[in-house]
A tleap script that builds the chain and sets N, CA, C and O, in Angstrom:
source leaprc.protein.ff14SB
mol = sequence {
  NMET ARG LEU HIE LEU LEU VAL GLY THR LEU
  ALA LEU LEU ALA VAL VAL ALA ALA PRO ALA
  SER GLY ALA THR LYS HIE GLY ILE THR PRO
  ILE ALA PRO ALA ARG GLY ASP VAL VAL PRO
  LYS GLY ARG ALA PRO THR PHE ARG LEU ARG
  ALA HIE GLY GLY GLY GLN VAL TRP VAL ARG
  VAL CYS SER SER ALA ARG LYS ASP ARG ASN
  GLY VAL ILE CYS GLY ARG LEU ALA LEU GLY
  ARG ALA THR ARG HIE LYS GLY GLY VAL TYR
  THR TYR GLY PRO ARG PHE HIE ASP PHE PRO
  GLY PHE TRP LEU ASN GLN ARG GLY THR TYR
  HIE TRP GLN ALA TYR ARG ILE ALA CYS GLY
  GLY GLY ASP CYS ARG ALA GLU GLY PRO ILE
  VAL ARG PHE ARG VAL CGLY
}
set mol.1.N position { -27.970 52.658 -6.826 }
set mol.1.CA position { -26.553 52.769 -6.535 }
set mol.1.C position { -26.095 51.624 -5.639 }
set mol.1.O position { -25.043 51.029 -5.872 }
set mol.2.N position { -26.890 51.316 -4.612 }
set mol.2.CA position { -26.524 50.230 -3.707 }
set mol.2.C position { -26.510 48.891 -4.438 }
set mol.2.O position { -25.672 48.035 -4.158 }
set mol.3.N position { -27.438 48.713 -5.371 }
set mol.3.CA position { -27.498 47.474 -6.130 }
set mol.3.C position { -26.225 47.294 -6.953 }
set mol.3.O position { -25.685 46.190 -7.015 }
set mol.4.N position { -25.736 48.365 -7.585 }
set mol.4.CA position { -24.494 48.291 -8.361 }
set mol.4.C position { -23.311 47.952 -7.460 }
set mol.4.O position { -22.442 47.167 -7.841 }
set mol.5.N position { -23.278 48.537 -6.275 }
set mol.5.CA position { -22.202 48.255 -5.329 }
set mol.5.C position { -22.246 46.799 -4.879 }
set mol.5.O position { -21.207 46.147 -4.772 }
set mol.6.N position { -23.444 46.290 -4.618 }
set mol.6.CA position { -23.603 44.899 -4.204 }
set mol.6.C position { -23.179 43.948 -5.325 }
set mol.6.O position { -22.454 42.987 -5.071 }
set mol.7.N position { -23.613 44.199 -6.539 }
set mol.7.CA position { -23.254 43.354 -7.680 }
set mol.7.C position { -21.739 43.396 -7.908 }
set mol.7.O position { -21.119 42.364 -8.164 }
set mol.8.N position { -21.160 44.564 -7.816 }
set mol.8.CA position { -19.706 44.696 -7.994 }
set mol.8.C position { -18.936 43.942 -6.923 }
set mol.8.O position { -17.937 43.286 -7.220 }
set mol.9.N position { -19.387 44.029 -5.693 }
set mol.9.CA position { -18.733 43.318 -4.592 }
set mol.9.C position { -18.847 41.808 -4.778 }
set mol.9.O position { -17.873 41.082 -4.582 }
set mol.10.N position { -20.028 41.337 -5.152 }
set mol.10.CA position { -20.207 39.902 -5.386 }
set mol.10.C position { -19.355 39.408 -6.543 }
set mol.10.O position { -18.797 38.313 -6.474 }
set mol.11.N position { -19.246 40.190 -7.595 }
set mol.11.CA position { -18.406 39.807 -8.737 }
set mol.11.C position { -16.942 39.720 -8.323 }
set mol.11.O position { -16.234 38.795 -8.721 }
set mol.12.N position { -16.491 40.678 -7.527 }
set mol.12.CA position { -15.104 40.663 -7.045 }
set mol.12.C position { -14.842 39.437 -6.171 }
set mol.12.O position { -13.800 38.795 -6.299 }
set mol.13.N position { -15.765 39.118 -5.304 }
set mol.13.CA position { -15.614 37.934 -4.455 }
set mol.13.C position { -15.571 36.659 -5.284 }
set mol.13.O position { -14.811 35.747 -4.961 }
set mol.14.N position { -16.355 36.575 -6.328 }
set mol.14.CA position { -16.348 35.391 -7.197 }
set mol.14.C position { -15.011 35.235 -7.895 }
set mol.14.O position { -14.514 34.117 -8.031 }
set mol.15.N position { -14.422 36.329 -8.338 }
set mol.15.CA position { -13.119 36.280 -9.016 }
set mol.15.C position { -12.024 35.873 -8.043 }
set mol.15.O position { -11.159 35.067 -8.389 }
set mol.16.N position { -12.048 36.411 -6.845 }
set mol.16.CA position { -11.018 36.108 -5.854 }
set mol.16.C position { -11.149 34.667 -5.373 }
set mol.16.O position { -10.135 34.001 -5.166 }
set mol.17.N position { -12.359 34.174 -5.191 }
set mol.17.CA position { -12.575 32.831 -4.663 }
set mol.17.C position { -12.401 31.748 -5.719 }
set mol.17.O position { -12.148 30.598 -5.363 }
set mol.18.N position { -12.524 32.067 -6.989 }
set mol.18.CA position { -12.473 31.059 -8.045 }
set mol.18.C position { -11.181 30.255 -8.070 }
set mol.18.O position { -11.266 29.029 -8.139 }
set mol.19.N position { -9.983 30.853 -8.018 }
set mol.19.CA position { -8.783 30.041 -8.065 }
set mol.19.C position { -8.655 29.097 -6.877 }
set mol.19.O position { -8.113 28.001 -7.026 }
set mol.20.N position { -9.128 29.484 -5.725 }
set mol.20.CA position { -8.978 28.651 -4.550 }
set mol.20.C position { -9.900 27.442 -4.586 }
set mol.20.O position { -9.581 26.409 -3.997 }
set mol.21.N position { -11.033 27.549 -5.265 }
set mol.21.CA position { -12.000 26.464 -5.236 }
set mol.21.C position { -11.495 25.215 -5.938 }
set mol.21.O position { -11.851 24.114 -5.517 }
set mol.22.N position { -10.693 25.323 -6.977 }
set mol.22.CA position { -10.205 24.163 -7.697 }
set mol.22.C position { -8.787 23.791 -7.332 }
set mol.22.O position { -8.183 22.961 -8.012 }
set mol.23.N position { -8.232 24.374 -6.282 }
set mol.23.CA position { -6.826 24.187 -5.952 }
set mol.23.C position { -6.552 22.901 -5.189 }
set mol.23.O position { -5.399 22.473 -5.128 }
set mol.24.N position { -7.553 22.275 -4.611 }
set mol.24.CA position { -7.354 21.050 -3.846 }
set mol.24.C position { -8.228 19.950 -4.426 }
set mol.24.O position { -9.394 20.162 -4.757 }
set mol.25.N position { -7.628 18.758 -4.542 }
set mol.25.CA position { -8.386 17.609 -5.019 }
set mol.25.C position { -7.865 16.388 -4.273 }
set mol.25.O position { -6.657 16.161 -4.220 }
set mol.26.N position { -8.755 15.612 -3.704 }
set mol.26.CA position { -8.416 14.391 -2.961 }
set mol.26.C position { -7.416 14.673 -1.847 }
set mol.26.O position { -6.572 13.830 -1.542 }
set mol.27.N position { -7.504 15.846 -1.241 }
set mol.27.CA position { -6.614 16.201 -0.140 }
set mol.27.C position { -5.234 16.661 -0.553 }
set mol.27.O position { -4.348 16.790 0.293 }
set mol.28.N position { -5.030 16.913 -1.846 }
set mol.28.CA position { -3.733 17.352 -2.357 }
set mol.28.C position { -3.853 18.784 -2.871 }
set mol.28.O position { -4.706 19.090 -3.705 }
set mol.29.N position { -2.982 19.656 -2.358 }
set mol.29.CA position { -2.958 21.055 -2.764 }
set mol.29.C position { -1.574 21.396 -3.297 }
set mol.29.O position { -0.620 21.452 -2.522 }
set mol.30.N position { -1.439 21.627 -4.603 }
set mol.30.CA position { -0.142 22.043 -5.152 }
set mol.30.C position { 0.248 23.412 -4.624 }
set mol.30.O position { -0.603 24.291 -4.484 }
set mol.31.N position { 1.540 23.601 -4.329 }
set mol.31.CA position { 2.033 24.887 -3.837 }
set mol.31.C position { 2.960 25.530 -4.865 }
set mol.31.O position { 2.758 26.685 -5.239 }
set mol.32.N position { 3.970 24.797 -5.325 }
set mol.32.CA position { 4.943 25.375 -6.265 }
set mol.32.C position { 5.543 24.286 -7.144 }
set mol.32.O position { 5.736 23.164 -6.676 }
set mol.33.N position { 5.837 24.582 -8.387 }
set mol.33.CA position { 5.473 25.825 -9.054 }
set mol.33.C position { 3.957 25.929 -9.213 }
set mol.33.O position { 3.266 24.943 -9.467 }
set mol.34.N position { 3.476 27.137 -9.058 }
set mol.34.CA position { 2.044 27.406 -9.152 }
set mol.34.C position { 1.643 27.539 -10.616 }
set mol.34.O position { 2.488 27.681 -11.501 }
set mol.35.N position { 0.340 27.489 -10.847 }
set mol.35.CA position { -0.193 27.626 -12.210 }
set mol.35.C position { 0.327 28.913 -12.847 }
set mol.35.O position { 0.169 30.002 -12.297 }
set mol.36.N position { 0.953 28.766 -14.021 }
set mol.36.CA position { 1.460 29.913 -14.763 }
set mol.36.C position { 2.867 30.345 -14.389 }
set mol.36.O position { 3.422 31.228 -15.043 }
set mol.37.N position { 3.464 29.753 -13.359 }
set mol.37.CA position { 4.834 30.117 -12.979 }
set mol.37.C position { 5.811 29.788 -14.099 }
set mol.37.O position { 5.566 28.901 -14.916 }
set mol.38.N position { 6.916 30.513 -14.121 }
set mol.38.CA position { 7.985 30.259 -15.081 }
set mol.38.C position { 9.206 29.780 -14.310 }
set mol.38.O position { 9.713 30.475 -13.430 }
set mol.39.N position { 9.665 28.593 -14.651 }
set mol.39.CA position { 10.871 28.017 -14.065 }
set mol.39.C position { 12.028 28.395 -14.985 }
set mol.39.O position { 11.924 28.211 -16.198 }
set mol.40.N position { 13.124 28.918 -14.444 }
set mol.40.CA position { 14.243 29.300 -15.311 }
set mol.40.C position { 14.805 28.097 -16.076 }
set mol.40.O position { 15.006 27.021 -15.513 }
set mol.41.N position { 15.049 28.303 -17.345 }
set mol.41.CA position { 15.637 27.263 -18.190 }
set mol.41.C position { 17.000 26.870 -17.610 }
set mol.41.O position { 17.789 27.736 -17.233 }
set mol.42.N position { 17.271 25.569 -17.543 }
set mol.42.CA position { 18.550 25.098 -17.039 }
set mol.42.C position { 18.610 24.905 -15.536 }
set mol.42.O position { 19.686 24.671 -14.986 }
set mol.43.N position { 17.462 24.998 -14.855 }
set mol.43.CA position { 17.427 24.821 -13.401 }
set mol.43.C position { 16.282 23.873 -13.037 }
set mol.43.O position { 15.195 23.940 -13.612 }
set mol.44.N position { 16.541 23.007 -12.088 }
set mol.44.CA position { 15.509 22.070 -11.635 }
set mol.44.C position { 14.683 22.704 -10.524 }
set mol.44.O position { 15.241 23.158 -9.525 }
set mol.45.N position { 13.359 22.743 -10.680 }
set mol.45.CA position { 12.518 23.292 -9.620 }
set mol.45.C position { 12.322 22.265 -8.504 }
set mol.45.O position { 12.567 21.073 -8.691 }
set mol.46.N position { 11.884 22.738 -7.366 }
set mol.46.CA position { 11.438 21.852 -6.290 }
set mol.46.C position { 9.916 21.915 -6.287 }
set mol.46.O position { 9.329 22.975 -6.069 }
set mol.47.N position { 9.294 20.785 -6.527 }
set mol.47.CA position { 7.840 20.718 -6.516 }
set mol.47.C position { 7.398 20.595 -5.068 }
set mol.47.O position { 7.872 19.729 -4.333 }
set mol.48.N position { 6.475 21.483 -4.662 }
set mol.48.CA position { 5.986 21.511 -3.279 }
set mol.48.C position { 4.471 21.370 -3.290 }
set mol.48.O position { 3.784 21.947 -4.132 }
set mol.49.N position { 3.965 20.596 -2.342 }
set mol.49.CA position { 2.529 20.382 -2.224 }
set mol.49.C position { 2.187 20.062 -0.788 }
set mol.49.O position { 3.053 19.703 0.009 }
set mol.50.N position { 0.931 20.194 -0.473 }
set mol.50.CA position { 0.418 19.811 0.840 }
set mol.50.C position { -0.541 18.644 0.593 }
set mol.50.O position { -1.404 18.715 -0.282 }
set mol.51.N position { -0.383 17.573 1.371 }
set mol.51.CA position { -1.248 16.398 1.208 }
set mol.51.C position { -1.755 15.933 2.557 }
set mol.51.O position { -1.009 15.872 3.534 }
set mol.52.N position { -3.032 15.607 2.593 }
set mol.52.CA position { -3.677 15.078 3.790 }
set mol.52.C position { -4.181 13.683 3.458 }
set mol.52.O position { -4.754 13.460 2.392 }
set mol.53.N position { -3.970 12.761 4.358 }
set mol.53.CA position { -4.400 11.389 4.137 }
set mol.53.C position { -3.207 10.460 4.117 }
set mol.53.O position { -2.059 10.906 4.130 }
set mol.54.N position { -3.480 9.179 4.085 }
set mol.54.CA position { -2.410 8.194 4.125 }
set mol.54.C position { -1.842 7.879 2.764 }
set mol.54.O position { -2.341 8.334 1.734 }
set mol.55.N position { -0.775 7.081 2.784 }
set mol.55.CA position { -0.166 6.605 1.549 }
set mol.55.C position { 1.039 7.409 1.124 }
set mol.55.O position { 1.317 8.486 1.650 }
set mol.56.N position { 1.747 6.855 0.157 }
set mol.56.CA position { 2.909 7.526 -0.425 }
set mol.56.C position { 2.442 8.609 -1.390 }
set mol.56.O position { 1.390 8.489 -2.018 }
set mol.57.N position { 3.244 9.670 -1.499 }
set mol.57.CA position { 2.915 10.763 -2.418 }
set mol.57.C position { 3.955 10.775 -3.526 }
set mol.57.O position { 5.157 10.751 -3.262 }
set mol.58.N position { 3.490 10.812 -4.755 }
set mol.58.CA position { 4.344 10.804 -5.942 }
set mol.58.C position { 4.051 12.027 -6.797 }
set mol.58.O position { 2.956 12.587 -6.741 }
set mol.59.N position { 5.032 12.434 -7.585 }
set mol.59.CA position { 4.889 13.580 -8.490 }
set mol.59.C position { 5.246 13.124 -9.897 }
set mol.59.O position { 6.225 12.405 -10.099 }
set mol.60.N position { 4.447 13.548 -10.860 }
set mol.60.CA position { 4.699 13.277 -12.276 }
set mol.60.C position { 4.766 14.591 -13.034 }
set mol.60.O position { 4.031 15.531 -12.730 }
set mol.61.N position { 5.654 14.653 -14.030 }
set mol.61.CA position { 5.771 15.820 -14.905 }
set mol.61.C position { 5.650 15.336 -16.345 }
set mol.61.O position { 6.262 14.340 -16.732 }
set mol.62.N position { 4.860 16.047 -17.124 }
set mol.62.CA position { 4.603 15.645 -18.506 }
set mol.62.C position { 4.423 16.895 -19.370 }
set mol.62.O position { 4.129 17.976 -18.859 }
set mol.63.N position { 4.601 16.736 -20.665 }
set mol.63.CA position { 4.357 17.864 -21.564 }
set mol.63.C position { 2.879 17.985 -21.914 }
set mol.63.O position { 2.451 18.990 -22.480 }
set mol.64.N position { 2.105 16.966 -21.578 }
set mol.64.CA position { 0.673 16.960 -21.866 }
set mol.64.C position { -0.116 16.869 -20.564 }
set mol.64.O position { 0.348 16.287 -19.584 }
set mol.65.N position { -1.305 17.446 -20.568 }
set mol.65.CA position { -2.189 17.354 -19.401 }
set mol.65.C position { -3.163 16.191 -19.530 }
set mol.65.O position { -4.032 16.009 -18.677 }
set mol.66.N position { -3.022 15.406 -20.589 }
set mol.66.CA position { -3.940 14.286 -20.795 }
set mol.66.C position { -3.750 13.242 -19.699 }
set mol.66.O position { -2.624 12.877 -19.358 }
set mol.67.N position { -4.876 12.765 -19.149 }
set mol.67.CA position { -4.852 11.808 -18.045 }
set mol.67.C position { -5.121 10.396 -18.566 }
set mol.67.O position { -5.772 10.211 -19.594 }
set mol.68.N position { -4.604 9.403 -17.834 }
set mol.68.CA position { -4.913 8.019 -18.155 }
set mol.68.C position { -6.227 7.633 -17.484 }
set mol.68.O position { -6.895 8.492 -16.909 }
set mol.69.N position { -6.607 6.370 -17.543 }
set mol.69.CA position { -7.899 5.949 -16.985 }
set mol.69.C position { -7.976 6.087 -15.472 }
set mol.69.O position { -9.066 6.063 -14.901 }
set mol.70.N position { -6.818 6.231 -14.814 }
set mol.70.CA position { -6.789 6.429 -13.357 }
set mol.70.C position { -6.801 7.903 -12.964 }
set mol.70.O position { -6.802 8.225 -11.776 }
set mol.71.N position { -6.808 8.804 -13.954 }
set mol.71.CA position { -6.843 10.232 -13.666 }
set mol.71.C position { -5.481 10.860 -13.440 }
set mol.71.O position { -5.387 11.972 -12.920 }
set mol.72.N position { -4.406 10.148 -13.833 }
set mol.72.CA position { -3.042 10.617 -13.606 }
set mol.72.C position { -2.380 10.912 -14.947 }
set mol.72.O position { -2.570 10.177 -15.916 }
set mol.73.N position { -1.598 11.996 -15.000 }
set mol.73.CA position { -0.875 12.328 -16.229 }
set mol.73.C position { 0.332 11.395 -16.381 }
set mol.73.O position { 0.693 10.665 -15.458 }
set mol.74.N position { 0.940 11.440 -17.561 }
set mol.74.CA position { 2.110 10.592 -17.814 }
set mol.74.C position { 3.280 11.033 -16.940 }
set mol.74.O position { 3.255 12.124 -16.370 }
set mol.75.N position { 4.280 10.211 -16.836 }
set mol.75.CA position { 5.464 10.553 -16.055 }
set mol.75.C position { 6.712 10.466 -16.908 }
set mol.75.O position { 7.776 10.088 -16.418 }
set mol.76.N position { 6.593 10.812 -18.184 }
set mol.76.CA position { 7.717 10.659 -19.107 }
set mol.76.C position { 8.899 11.565 -18.792 }
set mol.76.O position { 10.049 11.165 -18.971 }
set mol.77.N position { 8.632 12.775 -18.325 }
set mol.77.CA position { 9.725 13.725 -18.112 }
set mol.77.C position { 10.326 13.601 -16.723 }
set mol.77.O position { 11.543 13.690 -16.562 }
set mol.78.N position { 9.501 13.399 -15.741 }
set mol.78.CA position { 9.992 13.213 -14.365 }
set mol.78.C position { 8.938 12.451 -13.580 }
set mol.78.O position { 7.737 12.671 -13.741 }
set mol.79.N position { 9.403 11.566 -12.743 }
set mol.79.CA position { 8.535 10.788 -11.885 }
set mol.79.C position { 9.324 10.454 -10.631 }
set mol.79.O position { 10.424 9.908 -10.716 }
set mol.80.N position { 8.775 10.776 -9.471 }
set mol.80.CA position { 9.487 10.459 -8.238 }
set mol.80.C position { 8.619 10.577 -7.016 }
set mol.80.O position { 7.560 11.205 -7.026 }
set mol.81.N position { 9.101 9.953 -5.963 }
set mol.81.CA position { 8.387 9.973 -4.694 }
set mol.81.C position { 8.733 11.257 -3.939 }
set mol.81.O position { 9.901 11.628 -3.818 }
set mol.82.N position { 7.704 11.920 -3.439 }
set mol.82.CA position { 7.897 13.153 -2.674 }
set mol.82.C position { 8.233 12.816 -1.223 }
set mol.82.O position { 7.819 11.784 -0.696 }
set mol.83.N position { 8.985 13.702 -0.597 }
set mol.83.CA position { 9.408 13.541 0.794 }
set mol.83.C position { 8.536 14.417 1.681 }
set mol.83.O position { 8.282 15.581 1.370 }
set mol.84.N position { 8.081 13.838 2.795 }
set mol.84.CA position { 7.216 14.580 3.714 }
set mol.84.C position { 8.047 15.421 4.676 }
set mol.84.O position { 9.083 14.988 5.179 }
set mol.85.N position { 7.555 16.646 4.918 }
set mol.85.CA position { 8.163 17.565 5.875 }
set mol.85.C position { 7.091 17.992 6.874 }
set mol.85.O position { 5.957 17.517 6.811 }
set mol.86.N position { 7.443 18.877 7.785 }
set mol.86.CA position { 6.498 19.360 8.799 }
set mol.86.C position { 5.244 19.960 8.168 }
set mol.86.O position { 5.293 20.556 7.092 }
set mol.87.N position { 4.139 19.791 8.850 }
set mol.87.CA position { 2.894 20.422 8.423 }
set mol.87.C position { 2.238 19.780 7.223 }
set mol.87.O position { 1.368 20.391 6.602 }
set mol.88.N position { 2.631 18.558 6.875 }
set mol.88.CA position { 2.019 17.887 5.730 }
set mol.88.C position { 2.493 18.403 4.395 }
set mol.88.O position { 1.848 18.159 3.375 }
set mol.89.N position { 3.625 19.125 4.375 }
set mol.89.CA position { 4.187 19.623 3.117 }
set mol.89.C position { 5.145 18.574 2.570 }
set mol.89.O position { 5.979 18.035 3.297 }
set mol.90.N position { 5.014 18.297 1.294 }
set mol.90.CA position { 5.872 17.337 0.605 }
set mol.90.C position { 6.678 18.072 -0.456 }
set mol.90.O position { 6.220 19.065 -1.021 }
set mol.91.N position { 7.894 17.573 -0.724 }
set mol.91.CA position { 8.726 18.144 -1.789 }
set mol.91.C position { 9.277 17.033 -2.667 }
set mol.91.O position { 9.497 15.907 -2.221 }
set mol.92.N position { 9.494 17.382 -3.923 }
set mol.92.CA position { 10.135 16.484 -4.870 }
set mol.92.C position { 11.034 17.318 -5.767 }
set mol.92.O position { 10.589 18.290 -6.377 }
set mol.93.N position { 12.290 16.935 -5.842 }
set mol.93.CA position { 13.248 17.609 -6.719 }
set mol.93.C position { 13.711 16.656 -7.796 }
set mol.93.O position { 14.452 15.717 -7.507 }
set mol.94.N position { 13.289 16.874 -9.046 }
set mol.94.CA position { 13.708 15.970 -10.118 }
set mol.94.C position { 15.206 16.095 -10.378 }
set mol.94.O position { 15.794 17.160 -10.189 }
set mol.95.N position { 15.799 15.020 -10.804 }
set mol.95.CA position { 17.219 15.021 -11.143 }
set mol.95.C position { 17.417 15.861 -12.410 }
set mol.95.O position { 16.657 15.742 -13.371 }
set mol.96.N position { 18.433 16.699 -12.395 }
set mol.96.CA position { 18.732 17.562 -13.539 }
set mol.96.C position { 19.846 16.933 -14.371 }
set mol.96.O position { 20.829 16.421 -13.835 }
set mol.97.N position { 19.672 16.981 -15.682 }
set mol.97.CA position { 20.687 16.490 -16.615 }
set mol.97.C position { 21.091 17.637 -17.526 }
set mol.97.O position { 20.236 18.307 -18.106 }
set mol.98.N position { 22.378 17.860 -17.650 }
set mol.98.CA position { 22.871 19.013 -18.400 }
set mol.98.C position { 23.211 18.645 -19.846 }
set mol.98.O position { 24.380 18.558 -20.221 }
set mol.99.N position { 22.163 18.430 -20.648 }
set mol.99.CA position { 22.346 18.261 -22.085 }
set mol.99.C position { 21.191 18.979 -22.780 }
set mol.99.O position { 20.104 19.086 -22.212 }
set mol.100.N position { 21.410 19.471 -23.998 }
set mol.100.CA position { 20.431 20.352 -24.652 }
set mol.100.C position { 19.029 19.770 -24.808 }
set mol.100.O position { 18.060 20.528 -24.755 }
set mol.101.N position { 18.879 18.466 -24.997 }
set mol.101.CA position { 17.565 17.883 -25.220 }
set mol.101.C position { 16.764 17.602 -23.961 }
set mol.101.O position { 15.596 17.222 -24.044 }
set mol.102.N position { 17.378 17.786 -22.783 }
set mol.102.CA position { 16.668 17.536 -21.533 }
set mol.102.C position { 15.557 18.562 -21.360 }
set mol.102.O position { 15.729 19.731 -21.704 }
set mol.103.N position { 14.425 18.131 -20.831 }
set mol.103.CA position { 13.235 18.988 -20.791 }
set mol.103.C position { 13.441 20.278 -20.022 }
set mol.103.O position { 12.848 21.293 -20.386 }
set mol.104.N position { 14.256 20.288 -18.974 }
set mol.104.CA position { 14.485 21.526 -18.227 }
set mol.104.C position { 15.432 22.484 -18.953 }
set mol.104.O position { 15.653 23.606 -18.499 }
set mol.105.N position { 15.981 22.042 -20.065 }
set mol.105.CA position { 16.789 22.911 -20.918 }
set mol.105.C position { 16.027 23.331 -22.168 }
set mol.105.O position { 16.596 23.956 -23.062 }
set mol.106.N position { 14.757 22.993 -22.232 }
set mol.106.CA position { 13.900 23.296 -23.384 }
set mol.106.C position { 12.777 24.236 -22.951 }
set mol.106.O position { 12.009 23.906 -22.048 }
set mol.107.N position { 12.677 25.381 -23.574 }
set mol.107.CA position { 11.561 26.280 -23.284 }
set mol.107.C position { 10.262 25.591 -23.703 }
set mol.107.O position { 10.213 24.891 -24.714 }
set mol.108.N position { 9.220 25.803 -22.912 }
set mol.108.CA position { 7.934 25.210 -23.262 }
set mol.108.C position { 6.988 25.164 -22.088 }
set mol.108.O position { 7.307 25.603 -20.983 }
set mol.109.N position { 5.812 24.618 -22.356 }
set mol.109.CA position { 4.770 24.477 -21.348 }
set mol.109.C position { 4.751 23.027 -20.875 }
set mol.109.O position { 4.782 22.097 -21.680 }
set mol.110.N position { 4.700 22.853 -19.569 }
set mol.110.CA position { 4.710 21.532 -18.962 }
set mol.110.C position { 3.621 21.455 -17.898 }
set mol.110.O position { 3.039 22.468 -17.511 }
set mol.111.N position { 3.358 20.240 -17.434 }
set mol.111.CA position { 2.319 20.006 -16.431 }
set mol.111.C position { 2.874 19.099 -15.349 }
set mol.111.O position { 3.659 18.191 -15.624 }
set mol.112.N position { 2.456 19.353 -14.110 }
set mol.112.CA position { 2.827 18.456 -13.026 }
set mol.112.C position { 1.608 18.104 -12.209 }
set mol.112.O position { 0.641 18.861 -12.131 }
set mol.113.N position { 1.680 16.920 -11.596 }
set mol.113.CA position { 0.561 16.435 -10.801 }
set mol.113.C position { 1.105 15.547 -9.679 }
set mol.113.O position { 1.974 14.704 -9.903 }
set mol.114.N position { 0.593 15.746 -8.506 }
set mol.114.CA position { 0.920 14.878 -7.369 }
set mol.114.C position { -0.259 13.942 -7.149 }
set mol.114.O position { -1.406 14.286 -7.437 }
set mol.115.N position { 0.040 12.756 -6.634 }
set mol.115.CA position { -1.017 11.820 -6.295 }
set mol.115.C position { -0.565 10.950 -5.133 }
set mol.115.O position { 0.627 10.726 -4.925 }
set mol.116.N position { -1.539 10.469 -4.388 }
set mol.116.CA position { -1.261 9.573 -3.271 }
set mol.116.C position { -1.617 8.163 -3.689 }
set mol.116.O position { -2.610 7.939 -4.381 }
set mol.117.N position { -0.792 7.206 -3.260 }
set mol.117.CA position { -1.129 5.802 -3.453 }
set mol.117.C position { -1.618 5.303 -2.104 }
set mol.117.O position { -0.839 5.090 -1.176 }
set mol.118.N position { -2.916 5.124 -2.022 }
set mol.118.CA position { -3.551 4.671 -0.786 }
set mol.118.C position { -4.763 3.843 -1.177 }
set mol.118.O position { -5.830 4.386 -1.461 }
set mol.119.N position { -4.596 2.535 -1.192 }
set mol.119.CA position { -5.683 1.654 -1.610 }
set mol.119.C position { -6.752 1.582 -0.539 }
set mol.119.O position { -6.466 1.463 0.653 }
set mol.120.N position { -7.963 1.655 -0.985 }
set mol.120.CA position { -9.077 1.581 -0.050 }
set mol.120.C position { -10.389 1.543 -0.793 }
set mol.120.O position { -11.245 2.406 -0.597 }
set mol.121.N position { -10.553 0.555 -1.641 }
set mol.121.CA position { -11.827 0.433 -2.341 }
set mol.121.C position { -11.728 0.732 -3.818 }
set mol.121.O position { -12.270 1.735 -4.282 }
set mol.122.N position { -11.052 -0.112 -4.562 }
set mol.122.CA position { -11.028 0.039 -6.015 }
set mol.122.C position { -9.826 0.799 -6.530 }
set mol.122.O position { -8.798 0.196 -6.836 }
set mol.123.N position { -9.936 2.111 -6.630 }
set mol.123.CA position { -8.869 2.943 -7.178 }
set mol.123.C position { -7.847 3.247 -6.088 }
set mol.123.O position { -8.192 3.792 -5.039 }
set mol.124.N position { -6.600 2.896 -6.340 }
set mol.124.CA position { -5.544 3.115 -5.334 }
set mol.124.C position { -4.890 4.485 -5.459 }
set mol.124.O position { -4.132 4.883 -4.574 }
set mol.125.N position { -5.163 5.205 -6.522 }
set mol.125.CA position { -4.529 6.506 -6.725 }
set mol.125.C position { -5.512 7.631 -6.441 }
set mol.125.O position { -6.579 7.712 -7.050 }
set mol.126.N position { -5.139 8.489 -5.514 }
set mol.126.CA position { -5.917 9.690 -5.220 }
set mol.126.C position { -5.164 10.844 -5.859 }
set mol.126.O position { -4.225 11.383 -5.272 }
set mol.127.N position { -5.575 11.220 -7.055 }
set mol.127.CA position { -4.837 12.211 -7.833 }
set mol.127.C position { -5.194 13.637 -7.439 }
set mol.127.O position { -6.337 13.949 -7.104 }
set mol.128.N position { -4.172 14.494 -7.491 }
set mol.128.CA position { -4.361 15.911 -7.213 }
set mol.128.C position { -4.612 16.678 -8.493 }
set mol.128.O position { -4.656 16.088 -9.573 }
set mol.129.N position { -4.777 17.986 -8.388 }
set mol.129.CA position { -4.983 18.817 -9.569 }
set mol.129.C position { -3.751 18.841 -10.465 }
set mol.129.O position { -2.630 18.631 -10.001 }
set mol.130.N position { -3.965 19.094 -11.730 }
set mol.130.CA position { -2.879 19.239 -12.696 }
set mol.130.C position { -2.514 20.721 -12.769 }
set mol.130.O position { -3.387 21.580 -12.895 }
set mol.131.N position { -1.218 21.008 -12.690 }
set mol.131.CA position { -0.743 22.392 -12.677 }
set mol.131.C position { 0.117 22.628 -13.919 }
set mol.131.O position { 1.057 21.883 -14.198 }
set mol.132.N position { -0.228 23.673 -14.647 }
set mol.132.CA position { 0.525 24.051 -15.850 }
set mol.132.C position { 1.551 25.106 -15.491 }
set mol.132.O position { 1.238 26.087 -14.817 }
set mol.133.N position { 2.804 24.898 -15.954 }
set mol.133.CA position { 3.865 25.884 -15.735 }
set mol.133.C position { 4.736 25.925 -16.974 }
set mol.133.O position { 4.589 25.105 -17.880 }
set mol.134.N position { 5.641 26.886 -17.004 }
set mol.134.CA position { 6.516 27.046 -18.179 }
set mol.134.C position { 7.967 26.973 -17.772 }
set mol.134.O position { 8.338 27.329 -16.654 }
set mol.135.N position { 8.776 26.508 -18.690 }
set mol.135.CA position { 10.221 26.601 -18.566 }
set mol.135.C position { 10.622 27.673 -19.557 }
set mol.135.O position { 10.311 27.568 -20.743 }
set mol.136.N position { 11.304 28.695 -19.091 }
set mol.136.CA position { 11.600 29.811 -19.980 }
set mol.136.C position { 12.943 30.421 -19.793 }
set mol.136.O position { 13.293 31.371 -20.493 }
savepdb mol mol.pdb
quit
């Protein structure tokens, strides 16, 4: 009986800890929209992240999660520099355009990624995790 309780507790801890383990990469932790969030169609979200380290922080939004040779997704839908606030939190609000073909007016799955530009030995981009969200 104790063995079953121990195995069950360990399994629960593994499930709870799993999302947190991949949430930070190169000192960048995405906050919002979080993985699986739904952004209302016709509204521009504010992308929020926490970043540690030097350099400028940029945000890219793409319909694909495919990365280039530097580990960064495309920036076809939105690309902009994030603004730093207290506590190392950065925000980026993409410009909204009110026409039917604009991506925030189209239901679908999208991806966002923040990265720091801080040169220090070869690769100047310290890319964060890719976050999948929906516009619905």
